[in-house]
N, C-alpha and C positions, 0 to 999 in steps of 0.2 A: 501362681502359674496358670490358674484357670481363667483369670480375668480377661486376657485377650480373646479366648474362645467365647466367653460370655458376650463381649462387645460384638464379636462377629455374628453371633446368633441373633442379637438384637437388630443389627444392621440388615440381616437377611429377612427378618420378619418385617422390618420397615419397608424394605424393597418390595416384598410381596404385597404389602398393603398398598403401596404407591401404584404398582402395576394393576391391582384390582380396581383401584379408583379410576385409573386411566381407561381400562376396558369398559367399565360401567358407563363412562362418559361417551365412549365411541359407540356403544350400543343404544344410546338414547334415541328414541323414535324421532324421526324428522317430521315436524308438523306440516311441512310443505309436500310431503310424499303424496298425499291424496290429490293435491292440485297438479303435481307433475304427472301423475297417472292419467288424470282426465285430459291434460294437455296432449300427452303422447297418444291417447286413444283418438282424440280429435284429429291429430296430424296423420295418424295411420289411416283413418277413413278418408281424409282429404287426398292422401297419396294414392288411394285406390280410385278416386274419382267419385266417391260417395259423399257429396257435399252436404246433403240434408242430414246424413248421419253424423257428420263431423261437427256441425254447428252446436248442438246441445252440449257436447263434451267440452268444446272450447269456451262456451259461455259459463259452464260450471267452473272450469279452471280459472277463468277470469274472476269470478266471484270469490273463489278460495284465495287466490293471490291477493285480491283487494282486501279481504278480511285480515290478512297478515301484513298488509302494507309492504308486500314484496314487489318493489318497483320493477326489477328485471323480469319477473314472472308476469306482471301486469302488461309490460311492453310487449313481451313475446306473445301473450295470448291475444292482445289487440292486433298485432301484425297478422297472426294466423286467422283471426276472425275476418280481417280485411280481405285476405286471400279467398276465403270461402264466399263472401258476399260478391267478390269480383267474378267468381265462377258461376254464381247463381244469377248473374245478370242485373246486379244492383250496384252499379259503379259509384253512385253518390255515397252510399253507405260505406263502400270499400275505401274510398278516398278519405273519409272522416276517420276511420279506424287507423289507416296508415299514418295520417298526420298526427294523431294522438300518440301512436306508438313511437314515431321518430322523435317527437318532442321529449318523451320520457328517456329514450335512449341517449339523447343529447345531454340531458340533465345528468345522466349517469356517466357521461363521457365514454359511452360504449359506441365507438365508431363503427364497428362491424354491424351492430344491430341497427344503428341509424341509417347506414348505407343500404342495408337490406330493405328496410321499410320505405325509404325514398325510392329505391329501385322498383319496388312493387307498385308504389304510387304512380311512378312514371309509366309502367306497363299498362295500367288501367287508363291513364290519360291518352296514351297512344291508341289504345283500343277504341276509345270514344272519339278519336280524331282531334283532340286538343293538343296539337303538336307543339305549340309555343310553350304552354305550361309544362308539357312533358320534358322539353329540352331544358327549361329552367330547373326543373326538379333533378334531372340527371346531372346537370352542372353542379348543383348543390351537393349531391352525393359524391361526385368526383372530387370536389374540393375537400370534402372530409376524408376521402380515401387517400388522397395525395399526402395527407399528414402522416400516413403509415408507410407509404411507399409500396403498398401491396396492390394486388389485382383482384377484382371480383368478377368472375366469369359471367354471372347473370347480369351485372351492371353493363359489362361490355356487350352482352347479347342485346340488351334493351337499347343501347346506343346504335347497334347494327340495325335493329328493327326500325328505330326512328329514322335513320338515314335512308333505309329502303323506302319508307313511306314518303320521304322528301325527294326520292328519286336520285339521291347521291349514291349511285350504285357502287362505284369503285371504292369510295370510303366505307360503305356498308360492308362490302366483302372483306376489306382489310380488318375491320373491327370484329366481324364475326369469326374470321380465321384466327385472330388473336384470342378471342373468347374460347374457341375450341382448344387451342393450344394450352390455355391457362386452366382448363377444366380438369377435374379428376375423372379419369376414365371409369373408375368404380362408382362414381356418382351418376347413376344411370338417368335419373330424372333431369339433372342439370344438362347432361350431354344430349338427351333427347330434345330438350328445348332449343339448344343451339343448333342442332342438326335440322330441326324443323324450320328455324329462321333462315338457315342457309338454303333449304329447299325452296322456301318462298322467294328468296332473292333470285335464285337460279331460274325459277319458273317465270318470274316477272320480267326477267331479261331475256327470255326466249331460249334458255339453256335447259330444256325440259329433261333431257337424259340425265344431266347432272342433278337436276332438281329431284327426279325420281330416286336417284341413288341416296341423296341426303334424307329424303322422306322414309326410305326403307331402313336406313340406319336409325332414324328417330323411332320407327316402329320396333326395331330390335331392342333398343334401349328401354322403351316403354314396357315391352314385354318383361324385360329383366327386372324392372322396378315394380311391376304389377299395377301400372297405372292404366286402368281400363278405359277411362275417358280419352286418355292420350292415344291409346291404340285405335279407338274408334275414329278420332280426328285424323290420325295418320292415314288410315285406310280410306277414309272418305276423300282426303286430299289427293291420294294416289289415284283413286277412281276418277276424280274430276280431271286430273291431268290426262289420263288415258282417254277419257271421253272427248276432251278437246282435240286430241290427236286422231280421233276417229277409230280408236282401238276399243270397240264396244264390248267385245267378249271379256277382255281384261278389266274394263271399267265395271261391268256387271259383277264380275267375281269379287272385286274389292268392295263395291257398294254393298253386296250381300253380307260380307264379313263385317263391315262397319255397322250396318243397320241393326244386325242382331245384337251387337254389343250395346248400342244405344238403347234398344228395347229392354235388354236385361237391366240396364241402369235406370230405367223408367224415364228416359229423356224422350218423351213423345214428340215434342216439337222438332227436335233434330231428326228423329226417325222418319217423320213425315216428309221433311225436306229431302232426305236421302232416298226415300221411296220414289219421289217424283223423278229424280235423276236415274234411279235404277230402272224404272219402267221405260224410260227413253232408250237406254243402252240395251236393255233386255229385248226390246222390240227390234232394234236395229240388228242385234246379233242372233236373234231367234233363240234366246235363252229362256228356259222355263224357270220361273221364280215362284212357283206355287208353294213349294216346301218352305222357302224363306218367308213368304207372306203368311203362311200358316203359323209359324213360330212367332213372328212379330205380332200378329193379332192376338195370339194366345197370351204372350207375355204382357202385351198392352192391357189385357184384362186382369193382370195381376196373377195369372196362373203360372207361377214360377216355382220350381222345386228347389233350385239352388241359386239364389241371387247373390251376386258379388257384394251387395250392400246389406247383407244380413249377418 
């Protein structure tokens, strides 16, 4: 009579052993965890606008992913390294990294990754004025994306930027509006990029009030995402529009806010450019910029107590 209980006890012990073995497997350290940590550190610095800080982490991540022959990680790190080089003013290097990234993504049949790398490549080609190759790159990305039936807001954004550069303004506005509708409102960086593109389109077509509204929305979104360089760019662009309209007090206000962020980021070249425009509007509006000049000069000497890139 005791035999069934004995069998049940043995089964319970076996079940306990099986569960223990499963948990041990789940708790096994992930060898790629250090690589992913470095990747995320690099992306976090990049998203703040601290490109020089981002690069070493992304390069370390790439080395770690390479050592484990993790193709997805290799492609992702290459794509992000390309983004950094693009922001650092080295488009040739950026294009090489994007091309390598998309080739690996294609081999993996990772359409989303390949589309992103191609879209980033097109953005750099547009920036350097190679519109023909940019269009071919966007078409290649679109062809891949069409296989999924999905939409990529940043790909649509780059189409809109390209069409704006080609002065196909009606098509550009339609594309950028579609990009904004397809974007995630909680993805502040993405939304800021599209709003900035719409602002450029409006200002280029003489719709400055609408342009200012889009640039303000871009600024709000960059604040939400903590993208310091984006905030500086937005403020500088708003200041430039006000200066063109002869509203020098508003221009000087926005230039001062912009130049101080650039100085904190250590972007001396951009700070010097903004200072020239600031001096023009400050003179016209009789605005005293002595305090702003003091901080910009102090931070240019490296005397920063709380840098966003530390």
